[in-house]
All heavy atoms as TSV, in Angstrom:
chain	resi	resn	atom	element	x	y	z
A	1	MET	N	N	3.769	-6.692	11.592
A	1	MET	CA	C	4.103	-7.437	10.392
A	1	MET	C	C	5.097	-6.642	9.572
A	1	MET	O	O	5.117	-5.421	9.620
A	1	MET	CB	C	2.834	-7.768	9.618
A	1	MET	CG	C	2.430	-6.788	8.536
A	1	MET	SD	S	0.910	-7.205	7.709
A	1	MET	CE	C	-0.131	-5.913	8.360
A	2	THR	N	N	5.906	-7.345	8.834
A	2	THR	CA	C	6.900	-6.729	7.968
A	2	THR	C	C	6.363	-6.705	6.543
A	2	THR	O	O	5.894	-7.718	6.033
A	2	THR	CB	C	8.216	-7.531	8.006
A	2	THR	OG1	O	8.690	-7.588	9.350
A	2	THR	CG2	C	9.264	-6.893	7.119
A	3	LEU	N	N	6.417	-5.531	5.925
A	3	LEU	CA	C	5.973	-5.362	4.539
A	3	LEU	C	C	7.077	-4.687	3.746
A	3	LEU	O	O	7.853	-3.897	4.298
A	3	LEU	CB	C	4.710	-4.498	4.482
A	3	LEU	CG	C	3.491	-5.027	5.222
A	3	LEU	CD1	C	2.400	-3.971	5.244
A	3	LEU	CD2	C	2.990	-6.308	4.589
A	4	ILE	N	N	7.128	-4.977	2.473
A	4	ILE	CA	C	8.069	-4.296	1.580
A	4	ILE	C	C	7.244	-3.343	0.730
A	4	ILE	O	O	6.443	-3.766	-0.101
A	4	ILE	CB	C	8.846	-5.299	0.721
A	4	ILE	CG1	C	9.615	-6.240	1.630
A	4	ILE	CG2	C	9.785	-4.553	-0.234
A	4	ILE	CD1	C	10.221	-7.425	0.927
A	5	ILE	N	N	7.404	-2.051	0.993
A	5	ILE	CA	C	6.612	-1.027	0.312
A	5	ILE	C	C	7.526	-0.217	-0.597
A	5	ILE	O	O	8.457	0.437	-0.128
A	5	ILE	CB	C	5.899	-0.119	1.329
A	5	ILE	CG1	C	4.982	-0.985	2.210
A	5	ILE	CG2	C	5.131	0.981	0.616
A	5	ILE	CD1	C	4.247	-0.229	3.271
A	6	ASN	N	N	7.243	-0.304	-1.888
A	6	ASN	CA	C	8.061	0.378	-2.900
A	6	ASN	C	C	9.545	0.113	-2.677
A	6	ASN	O	O	10.376	1.011	-2.752
A	6	ASN	CB	C	7.760	1.870	-2.932
A	6	ASN	CG	C	6.370	2.170	-3.440
A	6	ASN	OD1	O	5.638	1.298	-3.873
A	6	ASN	ND2	N	5.988	3.428	-3.374
A	7	GLY	N	N	9.866	-1.154	-2.343
A	7	GLY	CA	C	11.251	-1.566	-2.191
A	7	GLY	C	C	11.851	-1.353	-0.815
A	7	GLY	O	O	12.988	-1.758	-0.581
A	8	GLU	N	N	11.123	-0.741	0.113
A	8	GLU	CA	C	11.633	-0.477	1.458
A	8	GLU	C	C	10.900	-1.334	2.476
A	8	GLU	O	O	9.676	-1.418	2.460
A	8	GLU	CB	C	11.453	0.994	1.834
A	8	GLU	CG	C	12.300	1.937	1.009
A	8	GLU	CD	C	12.171	3.376	1.493
A	8	GLU	OE1	O	11.983	3.598	2.706
A	8	GLU	OE2	O	12.234	4.275	0.642
A	9	THR	N	N	11.640	-1.961	3.390
A	9	THR	CA	C	11.043	-2.785	4.437
A	9	THR	C	C	10.513	-1.886	5.541
A	9	THR	O	O	11.220	-1.003	6.024
A	9	THR	CB	C	12.093	-3.764	5.007
A	9	THR	OG1	O	12.597	-4.564	3.932
A	9	THR	CG2	C	11.495	-4.650	6.066
A	10	LYS	N	N	9.241	-2.119	5.910
A	10	LYS	CA	C	8.599	-1.322	6.953
A	10	LYS	C	C	7.793	-2.241	7.855
A	10	LYS	O	O	7.344	-3.301	7.441
A	10	LYS	CB	C	7.696	-0.259	6.343
A	10	LYS	CG	C	8.455	0.740	5.465
A	10	LYS	CD	C	7.607	1.915	5.090
A	10	LYS	CE	C	8.362	2.881	4.212
A	10	LYS	NZ	N	9.288	3.713	4.915
A	11	GLU	N	N	7.592	-1.820	9.105
A	11	GLU	CA	C	6.834	-2.586	10.095
A	11	GLU	C	C	5.480	-1.926	10.348
A	11	GLU	O	O	5.392	-0.703	10.478
A	11	GLU	CB	C	7.602	-2.659	11.418
A	11	GLU	CG	C	8.882	-3.456	11.348
A	11	GLU	CD	C	8.656	-4.949	11.214
A	11	GLU	OE1	O	7.644	-5.455	11.737
A	11	GLU	OE2	O	9.498	-5.603	10.574
A	12	PHE	N	N	4.432	-2.763	10.429
A	12	PHE	CA	C	3.078	-2.281	10.702
A	12	PHE	C	C	2.376	-3.238	11.639
A	12	PHE	O	O	2.765	-4.397	11.777
A	12	PHE	CB	C	2.268	-2.165	9.397
A	12	PHE	CG	C	2.755	-1.080	8.491
A	12	PHE	CD1	C	3.676	-1.355	7.498
A	12	PHE	CD2	C	2.315	0.224	8.643
A	12	PHE	CE1	C	4.150	-0.360	6.671
A	12	PHE	CE2	C	2.784	1.234	7.816
A	12	PHE	CZ	C	3.696	0.937	6.831
A	13	ASN	N	N	1.295	-2.763	12.249
A	13	ASN	CA	C	0.438	-3.584	13.087
A	13	ASN	C	C	-0.134	-4.716	12.242
A	13	ASN	O	O	-0.482	-4.514	11.088
A	13	ASN	CB	C	-0.681	-2.692	13.643
A	13	ASN	CG	C	-1.575	-3.408	14.598
A	13	ASN	OD1	O	-2.069	-4.500	14.334
A	13	ASN	ND2	N	-1.795	-2.783	15.740
A	14	ASP	N	N	-0.267	-5.901	12.819
A	14	ASP	CA	C	-0.756	-7.069	12.073
A	14	ASP	C	C	-2.150	-6.896	11.494
A	14	ASP	O	O	-2.501	-7.559	10.531
A	14	ASP	CB	C	-0.746	-8.319	12.961
A	14	ASP	CG	C	0.666	-8.846	13.176
A	14	ASP	OD1	O	1.583	-8.437	12.443
A	14	ASP	OD2	O	0.832	-9.687	14.072
A	15	SER	N	N	-2.959	-6.028	12.068
A	15	SER	CA	C	-4.333	-5.862	11.588
A	15	SER	C	C	-4.513	-4.612	10.719
A	15	SER	O	O	-5.633	-4.230	10.412
A	15	SER	CB	C	-5.298	-5.815	12.775
A	15	SER	OG	O	-4.987	-4.716	13.604
A	16	SER	N	N	-3.413	-4.006	10.310
A	16	SER	CA	C	-3.498	-2.786	9.501
A	16	SER	C	C	-4.029	-3.097	8.109
A	16	SER	O	O	-3.531	-3.989	7.425
A	16	SER	CB	C	-2.125	-2.128	9.358
A	16	SER	OG	O	-1.692	-1.603	10.577
A	17	SER	N	N	-5.041	-2.329	7.709
A	17	SER	CA	C	-5.552	-2.462	6.344
A	17	SER	C	C	-4.635	-1.685	5.406
A	17	SER	O	O	-3.811	-0.866	5.842
A	17	SER	CB	C	-6.972	-1.910	6.252
A	17	SER	OG	O	-6.964	-0.501	6.401
A	18	LEU	N	N	-4.806	-1.927	4.130
A	18	LEU	CA	C	-4.032	-1.183	3.141
A	18	LEU	C	C	-4.287	0.314	3.287
A	18	LEU	O	O	-3.362	1.127	3.209
A	18	LEU	CB	C	-4.372	-1.678	1.736
A	18	LEU	CG	C	-3.544	-1.133	0.586
A	18	LEU	CD1	C	-2.055	-1.361	0.803
A	18	LEU	CD2	C	-3.984	-1.764	-0.716
A	19	GLN	N	N	-5.531	0.699	3.550
A	19	GLN	CA	C	-5.861	2.111	3.750
A	19	GLN	C	C	-5.141	2.673	4.975
A	19	GLN	O	O	-4.609	3.781	4.929
A	19	GLN	CB	C	-7.371	2.297	3.900
A	19	GLN	CG	C	-7.787	3.753	4.063
A	19	GLN	CD	C	-7.473	4.593	2.841
A	19	GLN	OE1	O	-7.931	4.271	1.757
A	19	GLN	NE2	N	-6.696	5.646	2.996
A	20	ASN	N	N	-5.102	1.910	6.078
A	20	ASN	CA	C	-4.393	2.355	7.279
A	20	ASN	C	C	-2.906	2.566	7.001
A	20	ASN	O	O	-2.305	3.533	7.482
A	20	ASN	CB	C	-4.541	1.350	8.412
A	20	ASN	CG	C	-5.937	1.224	8.944
A	20	ASN	OD1	O	-6.418	0.118	9.193
A	20	ASN	ND2	N	-6.629	2.330	9.134
A	21	ILE	N	N	-2.329	1.669	6.235
A	21	ILE	CA	C	-0.907	1.761	5.901
A	21	ILE	C	C	-0.638	3.025	5.079
A	21	ILE	O	O	0.290	3.779	5.370
A	21	ILE	CB	C	-0.452	0.497	5.148
A	21	ILE	CG1	C	-0.467	-0.687	6.120
A	21	ILE	CG2	C	0.912	0.691	4.499
A	21	ILE	CD1	C	-0.379	-2.036	5.467
A	22	ILE	N	N	-1.473	3.269	4.085
A	22	ILE	CA	C	-1.318	4.465	3.252
A	22	ILE	C	C	-1.468	5.724	4.098
A	22	ILE	O	O	-0.706	6.679	3.955
A	22	ILE	CB	C	-2.327	4.433	2.088
A	22	ILE	CG1	C	-1.947	3.308	1.118
A	22	ILE	CG2	C	-2.396	5.778	1.369
A	22	ILE	CD1	C	-3.009	2.969	0.094
A	23	THR	N	N	-2.422	5.713	5.023
A	23	THR	CA	C	-2.629	6.855	5.914
A	23	THR	C	C	-1.435	7.032	6.854
A	23	THR	O	O	-0.952	8.149	7.048
A	23	THR	CB	C	-3.932	6.686	6.721
A	23	THR	OG1	O	-5.021	6.583	5.806
A	23	THR	CG2	C	-4.165	7.860	7.655
A	24	ASP	N	N	-0.941	5.927	7.439
A	24	ASP	CA	C	0.214	5.988	8.337
A	24	ASP	C	C	1.451	6.558	7.629
A	24	ASP	O	O	2.249	7.251	8.246
A	24	ASP	CB	C	0.550	4.605	8.894
A	24	ASP	CG	C	-0.447	4.112	9.932
A	24	ASP	OD1	O	-1.301	4.916	10.373
A	24	ASP	OD2	O	-0.382	2.918	10.283
A	25	LEU	N	N	1.582	6.264	6.342
A	25	LEU	CA	C	2.712	6.777	5.565
A	25	LEU	C	C	2.513	8.227	5.134
A	25	LEU	O	O	3.404	8.824	4.536
A	25	LEU	CB	C	2.930	5.900	4.328
A	25	LEU	CG	C	3.393	4.465	4.596
A	25	LEU	CD1	C	3.372	3.649	3.312
A	25	LEU	CD2	C	4.787	4.457	5.215
A	26	GLN	N	N	1.337	8.782	5.427
A	26	GLN	CA	C	0.976	10.164	5.109
A	26	GLN	C	C	1.074	10.453	3.609
A	26	GLN	O	O	1.558	11.501	3.187
A	26	GLN	CB	C	1.831	11.142	5.909
A	26	GLN	CG	C	1.644	10.977	7.400
A	26	GLN	CD	C	2.504	11.917	8.219
A	26	GLN	OE1	O	3.446	12.518	7.728
A	26	GLN	NE2	N	2.159	12.050	9.487
A	27	ILE	N	N	0.571	9.492	2.820
A	27	ILE	CA	C	0.586	9.663	1.362
A	27	ILE	C	C	-0.798	9.444	0.761
A	27	ILE	O	O	-0.922	9.219	-0.440
A	27	ILE	CB	C	1.622	8.723	0.700
A	27	ILE	CG1	C	1.367	7.264	1.075
A	27	ILE	CG2	C	3.034	9.152	1.041
A	27	ILE	CD1	C	2.233	6.266	0.330
A	28	GLU	N	N	-1.831	9.516	1.595
A	28	GLU	CA	C	-3.186	9.213	1.116
A	28	GLU	C	C	-3.649	10.122	-0.014
A	28	GLU	O	O	-4.462	9.711	-0.844
A	28	GLU	CB	C	-4.215	9.197	2.264
A	28	GLU	CG	C	-4.374	10.506	2.987
A	28	GLU	CD	C	-3.466	10.648	4.194
A	28	GLU	OE1	O	-2.426	9.977	4.275
A	28	GLU	OE2	O	-3.794	11.476	5.060
A	29	ASN	N	N	-3.131	11.326	-0.097
A	29	ASN	CA	C	-3.534	12.241	-1.170
A	29	ASN	C	C	-2.722	12.038	-2.446
A	29	ASN	O	O	-3.009	12.654	-3.470
A	29	ASN	CB	C	-3.407	13.691	-0.706
A	29	ASN	CG	C	-4.397	14.018	0.388
A	29	ASN	OD1	O	-5.495	13.471	0.422
A	29	ASN	ND2	N	-4.015	14.891	1.288
A	30	LYS	N	N	-1.702	11.188	-2.386
A	30	LYS	CA	C	-0.821	10.986	-3.531
A	30	LYS	C	C	-1.047	9.647	-4.236
A	30	LYS	O	O	-0.829	9.543	-5.427
A	30	LYS	CB	C	0.642	11.056	-3.081
A	30	LYS	CG	C	1.033	12.413	-2.523
A	30	LYS	CD	C	2.466	12.398	-2.062
A	30	LYS	CE	C	2.837	13.732	-1.435
A	30	LYS	NZ	N	4.199	13.726	-0.918
A	31	VAL	N	N	-1.464	8.622	-3.489
A	31	VAL	CA	C	-1.567	7.275	-4.051
A	31	VAL	C	C	-2.810	7.151	-4.918
A	31	VAL	O	O	-3.919	7.461	-4.501
A	31	VAL	CB	C	-1.589	6.207	-2.931
A	31	VAL	CG1	C	-1.813	4.823	-3.517
A	31	VAL	CG2	C	-0.298	6.248	-2.139
A	32	MET	N	N	-2.609	6.701	-6.139
A	32	MET	CA	C	-3.715	6.520	-7.083
A	32	MET	C	C	-3.990	5.044	-7.350
A	32	MET	O	O	-5.089	4.687	-7.761
A	32	MET	CB	C	-3.377	7.213	-8.402
A	32	MET	CG	C	-3.098	8.691	-8.263
A	32	MET	SD	S	-4.455	9.625	-7.546
A	32	MET	CE	C	-5.562	9.678	-8.920
A	33	ALA	N	N	-2.995	4.190	-7.130
A	33	ALA	CA	C	-3.158	2.759	-7.388
A	33	ALA	C	C	-2.260	1.985	-6.435
A	33	ALA	O	O	-1.222	2.481	-5.987
A	33	ALA	CB	C	-2.793	2.438	-8.832
A	34	ALA	N	N	-2.701	0.761	-6.128
A	34	ALA	CA	C	-1.921	-0.092	-5.232
A	34	ALA	C	C	-1.911	-1.514	-5.778
A	34	ALA	O	O	-2.917	-2.006	-6.276
A	34	ALA	CB	C	-2.513	-0.067	-3.831
A	35	ALA	N	N	-0.753	-2.147	-5.652
A	35	ALA	CA	C	-0.620	-3.550	-6.039
A	35	ALA	C	C	0.057	-4.294	-4.890
A	35	ALA	O	O	1.012	-3.795	-4.292
A	35	ALA	CB	C	0.206	-3.685	-7.301
A	36	VAL	N	N	-0.476	-5.472	-4.575
A	36	VAL	CA	C	0.105	-6.319	-3.545
A	36	VAL	C	C	0.532	-7.616	-4.234
A	36	VAL	O	O	-0.296	-8.306	-4.840
A	36	VAL	CB	C	-0.901	-6.600	-2.412
A	36	VAL	CG1	C	-0.289	-7.527	-1.368
A	36	VAL	CG2	C	-1.347	-5.290	-1.763
A	37	ASN	N	N	1.817	-7.912	-4.147
A	37	ASN	CA	C	2.380	-9.088	-4.810
A	37	ASN	C	C	1.998	-9.116	-6.290
A	37	ASN	O	O	1.587	-10.141	-6.827
A	37	ASN	CB	C	1.955	-10.369	-4.097
A	37	ASN	CG	C	2.436	-10.386	-2.662
A	37	ASN	OD1	O	3.523	-9.918	-2.358
A	37	ASN	ND2	N	1.623	-10.905	-1.767
A	38	MET	N	N	2.088	-7.958	-6.918
A	38	MET	CA	C	1.829	-7.778	-8.356
A	38	MET	C	C	0.354	-7.899	-8.743
A	38	MET	O	O	0.035	-7.985	-9.921
A	38	MET	CB	C	2.668	-8.755	-9.192
A	38	MET	CG	C	4.169	-8.630	-8.959
A	38	MET	SD	S	4.829	-7.018	-9.399
A	38	MET	CE	C	4.752	-7.099	-11.162
A	39	ASN	N	N	-0.548	-7.904	-7.770
A	39	ASN	CA	C	-1.991	-7.946	-8.032
A	39	ASN	C	C	-2.610	-6.618	-7.630
A	39	ASN	O	O	-2.460	-6.182	-6.486
A	39	ASN	CB	C	-2.660	-9.081	-7.254
A	39	ASN	CG	C	-2.171	-10.441	-7.699
A	39	ASN	OD1	O	-2.181	-10.739	-8.886
A	39	ASN	ND2	N	-1.721	-11.246	-6.757
A	40	ILE	N	N	-3.320	-5.984	-8.560
A	40	ILE	CA	C	-3.957	-4.697	-8.287
A	40	ILE	C	C	-5.045	-4.876	-7.225
A	40	ILE	O	O	-5.833	-5.823	-7.272
A	40	ILE	CB	C	-4.590	-4.118	-9.570
A	40	ILE	CG1	C	-3.513	-3.842	-10.620
A	40	ILE	CG2	C	-5.407	-2.856	-9.278
A	40	ILE	CD1	C	-2.530	-2.757	-10.246
A	41	VAL	N	N	-5.068	-3.954	-6.260
A	41	VAL	CA	C	-6.138	-3.902	-5.267
A	41	VAL	C	C	-6.933	-2.639	-5.564
A	41	VAL	O	O	-6.379	-1.532	-5.548
A	41	VAL	CB	C	-5.579	-3.873	-3.826
A	41	VAL	CG1	C	-6.706	-3.779	-2.817
A	41	VAL	CG2	C	-4.705	-5.101	-3.563
A	42	LYS	N	N	-8.215	-2.800	-5.847
A	42	LYS	CA	C	-9.064	-1.652	-6.180
A	42	LYS	C	C	-9.191	-0.724	-4.985
A	42	LYS	O	O	-9.227	-1.159	-3.834
A	42	LYS	CB	C	-10.443	-2.123	-6.624
A	42	LYS	CG	C	-10.408	-2.897	-7.920
A	42	LYS	CD	C	-11.797	-3.327	-8.314
A	42	LYS	CE	C	-11.753	-4.138	-9.600
A	42	LYS	NZ	N	-13.074	-4.599	-10.006
A	43	LYS	N	N	-9.282	0.570	-5.282
A	43	LYS	CA	C	-9.319	1.581	-4.227
A	43	LYS	C	C	-10.472	1.362	-3.247
A	43	LYS	O	O	-10.313	1.571	-2.048
A	43	LYS	CB	C	-9.408	2.981	-4.844
A	43	LYS	CG	C	-9.113	4.085	-3.857
A	43	LYS	CD	C	-8.901	5.404	-4.550
A	43	LYS	CE	C	-8.427	6.433	-3.551
A	43	LYS	NZ	N	-7.970	7.660	-4.177
A	44	ASP	N	N	-11.620	0.898	-3.732
A	44	ASP	CA	C	-12.751	0.672	-2.816
A	44	ASP	C	C	-12.548	-0.552	-1.922
A	44	ASP	O	O	-13.329	-0.785	-1.002
A	44	ASP	CB	C	-14.077	0.591	-3.573
A	44	ASP	CG	C	-14.142	-0.549	-4.571
A	44	ASP	OD1	O	-13.091	-1.164	-4.860
A	44	ASP	OD2	O	-15.241	-0.813	-5.076
A	45	GLU	N	N	-11.474	-1.319	-2.128
A	45	GLU	CA	C	-11.148	-2.478	-1.281
A	45	GLU	C	C	-10.021	-2.183	-0.295
A	45	GLU	O	O	-9.705	-3.020	0.549
A	45	GLU	CB	C	-10.747	-3.667	-2.162
A	45	GLU	CG	C	-11.860	-4.144	-3.071
A	45	GLU	CD	C	-11.400	-5.208	-4.059
A	45	GLU	OE1	O	-10.178	-5.498	-4.132
A	45	GLU	OE2	O	-12.262	-5.745	-4.764
A	46	TRP	N	N	-9.397	-1.014	-0.394
A	46	TRP	CA	C	-8.252	-0.699	0.458
A	46	TRP	C	C	-8.574	-0.793	1.939
A	46	TRP	O	O	-7.755	-1.263	2.718
A	46	TRP	CB	C	-7.700	0.687	0.144
A	46	TRP	CG	C	-7.031	0.814	-1.189
A	46	TRP	CD1	C	-6.864	-0.157	-2.144
A	46	TRP	CD2	C	-6.444	1.986	-1.735
A	46	TRP	NE1	N	-6.213	0.339	-3.238
A	46	TRP	CE2	C	-5.938	1.651	-3.028
A	46	TRP	CE3	C	-6.299	3.285	-1.269
A	46	TRP	CZ2	C	-5.290	2.580	-3.825
A	46	TRP	CZ3	C	-5.658	4.209	-2.078
A	46	TRP	CH2	C	-5.154	3.860	-3.339
A	47	SER	N	N	-9.746	-0.337	2.349
A	47	SER	CA	C	-10.067	-0.323	3.786
A	47	SER	C	C	-10.324	-1.723	4.336
A	47	SER	O	O	-10.199	-1.935	5.548
A	47	SER	CB	C	-11.256	0.592	4.068
A	47	SER	OG	O	-12.387	0.132	3.374
A	48	SER	N	N	-10.647	-2.690	3.491
A	48	SER	CA	C	-10.914	-4.048	3.972
A	48	SER	C	C	-9.772	-5.027	3.660
A	48	SER	O	O	-9.757	-6.141	4.177
A	48	SER	CB	C	-12.216	-4.583	3.371
A	48	SER	OG	O	-12.130	-4.647	1.966
A	49	PHE	N	N	-8.816	-4.606	2.843
A	49	PHE	CA	C	-7.717	-5.493	2.459
A	49	PHE	C	C	-6.633	-5.473	3.533
A	49	PHE	O	O	-6.055	-4.426	3.820
A	49	PHE	CB	C	-7.127	-5.070	1.108
A	49	PHE	CG	C	-6.100	-6.022	0.592
A	49	PHE	CD1	C	-6.471	-7.062	-0.251
A	49	PHE	CD2	C	-4.775	-5.899	0.965
A	49	PHE	CE1	C	-5.521	-7.962	-0.716
A	49	PHE	CE2	C	-3.819	-6.788	0.502
A	49	PHE	CZ	C	-4.187	-7.823	-0.332
A	50	ILE	N	N	-6.356	-6.635	4.129
A	50	ILE	CA	C	-5.319	-6.753	5.151
A	50	ILE	C	C	-4.134	-7.516	4.549
A	50	ILE	O	O	-4.250	-8.706	4.255
A	50	ILE	CB	C	-5.823	-7.515	6.401
A	50	ILE	CG1	C	-7.147	-6.948	6.910
A	50	ILE	CG2	C	-4.738	-7.535	7.486
A	50	ILE	CD1	C	-7.082	-5.548	7.451
A	51	PRO	N	N	-3.007	-6.847	4.347
A	51	PRO	CA	C	-1.836	-7.543	3.804
A	51	PRO	C	C	-1.307	-8.585	4.795
A	51	PRO	O	O	-1.581	-8.510	5.996
A	51	PRO	CB	C	-0.803	-6.432	3.608
A	51	PRO	CG	C	-1.556	-5.157	3.706
A	51	PRO	CD	C	-2.750	-5.434	4.544
A	52	LYS	N	N	-0.535	-9.520	4.272
A	52	LYS	CA	C	0.100	-10.551	5.094
A	52	LYS	C	C	1.584	-10.227	5.249
A	52	LYS	O	O	2.161	-9.506	4.451
A	52	LYS	CB	C	-0.076	-11.917	4.431
A	52	LYS	CG	C	-1.519	-12.363	4.351
A	52	LYS	CD	C	-1.621	-13.690	3.613
A	52	LYS	CE	C	-3.037	-14.175	3.521
A	52	LYS	NZ	N	-3.928	-13.316	2.764
A	53	ASN	N	N	2.175	-10.799	6.297
A	53	ASN	CA	C	3.591	-10.607	6.556
A	53	ASN	C	C	4.413	-10.906	5.300
A	53	ASN	O	O	4.162	-11.881	4.600
A	53	ASN	CB	C	4.031	-11.514	7.711
A	53	ASN	CG	C	5.381	-11.130	8.250
A	53	ASN	OD1	O	5.634	-9.969	8.552
A	53	ASN	ND2	N	6.252	-12.098	8.383
A	54	ASP	N	N	5.376	-10.048	5.020
A	54	ASP	CA	C	6.298	-10.161	3.883
A	54	ASP	C	C	5.668	-9.890	2.525
A	54	ASP	O	O	6.301	-10.131	1.493
A	54	ASP	CB	C	7.004	-11.527	3.858
A	54	ASP	CG	C	7.960	-11.699	5.026
A	54	ASP	OD1	O	8.548	-10.688	5.467
A	54	ASP	OD2	O	8.126	-12.836	5.495
A	55	ASP	N	N	4.433	-9.373	2.481
A	55	ASP	CA	C	3.849	-8.973	1.200
A	55	ASP	C	C	4.666	-7.829	0.603
A	55	ASP	O	O	5.242	-7.004	1.329
A	55	ASP	CB	C	2.399	-8.498	1.372
A	55	ASP	CG	C	1.400	-9.642	1.341
A	55	ASP	OD1	O	1.788	-10.792	1.047
A	55	ASP	OD2	O	0.213	-9.378	1.611
A	56	LYS	N	N	4.689	-7.801	-0.724
A	56	LYS	CA	C	5.357	-6.716	-1.448
A	56	LYS	C	C	4.274	-5.798	-2.003
A	56	LYS	O	O	3.435	-6.226	-2.792
A	56	LYS	CB	C	6.218	-7.275	-2.576
A	56	LYS	CG	C	7.389	-8.058	-2.053
A	56	LYS	CD	C	8.243	-8.606	-3.161
A	56	LYS	CE	C	9.393	-9.406	-2.548
A	56	LYS	NZ	N	10.172	-10.092	-3.566
A	57	ILE	N	N	4.313	-4.557	-1.566
A	57	ILE	CA	C	3.290	-3.581	-1.931
A	57	ILE	C	C	3.917	-2.474	-2.763
A	57	ILE	O	O	4.955	-1.917	-2.392
A	57	ILE	CB	C	2.625	-2.987	-0.668
A	57	ILE	CG1	C	1.973	-4.111	0.151
A	57	ILE	CG2	C	1.620	-1.905	-1.034
A	57	ILE	CD1	C	1.437	-3.656	1.486
A	58	GLU	N	N	3.270	-2.177	-3.877
A	58	GLU	CA	C	3.691	-1.051	-4.703
A	58	GLU	C	C	2.571	-0.021	-4.650
A	58	GLU	O	O	1.412	-0.318	-4.969
A	58	GLU	CB	C	3.919	-1.485	-6.158
A	58	GLU	CG	C	5.085	-2.438	-6.337
A	58	GLU	CD	C	6.435	-1.815	-6.022
A	58	GLU	OE1	O	6.622	-0.608	-6.286
A	58	GLU	OE2	O	7.307	-2.542	-5.504
A	59	LEU	N	N	2.906	1.181	-4.204
A	59	LEU	CA	C	1.950	2.285	-4.146
A	59	LEU	C	C	2.339	3.264	-5.236
A	59	LEU	O	O	3.460	3.790	-5.247
A	59	LEU	CB	C	1.985	2.940	-2.759
A	59	LEU	CG	C	1.659	1.989	-1.610
A	59	LEU	CD1	C	1.862	2.696	-0.278
A	59	LEU	CD2	C	0.250	1.443	-1.725
A	60	LEU	N	N	1.433	3.479	-6.160
A	60	LEU	CA	C	1.748	4.252	-7.358
A	60	LEU	C	C	1.010	5.574	-7.380
A	60	LEU	O	O	-0.143	5.664	-6.967
A	60	LEU	CB	C	1.371	3.442	-8.591
A	60	LEU	CG	C	1.920	2.015	-8.635
A	60	LEU	CD1	C	1.297	1.253	-9.774
A	60	LEU	CD2	C	3.422	2.029	-8.738
A	61	GLN	N	N	1.687	6.578	-7.900
A	61	GLN	CA	C	1.038	7.878	-8.116
A	61	GLN	C	C	1.294	8.281	-9.561
A	61	GLN	O	O	2.301	7.902	-10.155
A	61	GLN	CB	C	1.552	8.919	-7.147
A	61	GLN	CG	C	3.042	9.180	-7.213
A	61	GLN	CD	C	3.471	10.156	-6.149
A	61	GLN	OE1	O	2.679	10.886	-5.589
A	61	GLN	NE2	N	4.759	10.195	-5.880
A	62	PHE	N	N	0.335	8.968	-10.111
A	62	PHE	CA	C	0.484	9.419	-11.484
A	62	PHE	C	C	1.157	10.777	-11.499
A	62	PHE	O	O	0.827	11.662	-10.723
A	62	PHE	CB	C	-0.881	9.495	-12.172
A	62	PHE	CG	C	-1.534	8.145	-12.265
A	62	PHE	CD1	C	-2.670	7.866	-11.536
A	62	PHE	CD2	C	-1.005	7.155	-13.066
A	62	PHE	CE1	C	-3.276	6.617	-11.613
A	62	PHE	CE2	C	-1.578	5.907	-13.144
A	62	PHE	CZ	C	-2.727	5.637	-12.422
A	63	VAL	N	N	2.130	10.917	-12.386
A	63	VAL	CA	C	2.922	12.134	-12.467
A	63	VAL	C	C	2.856	12.649	-13.902
A	63	VAL	O	O	3.082	11.886	-14.855
A	63	VAL	CB	C	4.393	11.867	-12.065
A	63	VAL	CG1	C	5.205	13.143	-12.179
A	63	VAL	CG2	C	4.481	11.276	-10.680
A	64	GLY	N	N	2.536	13.921	-14.033
A	64	GLY	CA	C	2.521	14.520	-15.379
A	64	GLY	C	C	3.937	14.799	-15.830
A	64	GLY	O	O	4.848	14.979	-15.034
A	65	GLY	N	N	4.126	14.823	-17.073
A	65	GLY	CA	C	5.465	15.100	-17.599
A	65	GLY	C	C	5.431	15.180	-19.111
A	65	GLY	O	O	4.397	15.022	-19.731
A	66	GLY	N	N	6.558	15.374	-19.659
A	66	GLY	CA	C	6.573	15.463	-21.101
A	66	GLY	C	C	7.911	15.304	-21.710
A	66	GLY	O	O	8.904	15.055	-21.218
């Protein structure tokens, strides 16, 4: 399936969960929040949430600054 992740088009297995996608991208220690098509997906739902083809996913991390 084709997904748009943080503005970049990427290909994944059709049965990949949101957690699998985050793990495949090797950013599991950085992602603090996820939104699919502008809807927040709670972290405890990542392993069961299966995105659909052409979904737009935003993976967010919190950054300190000043």
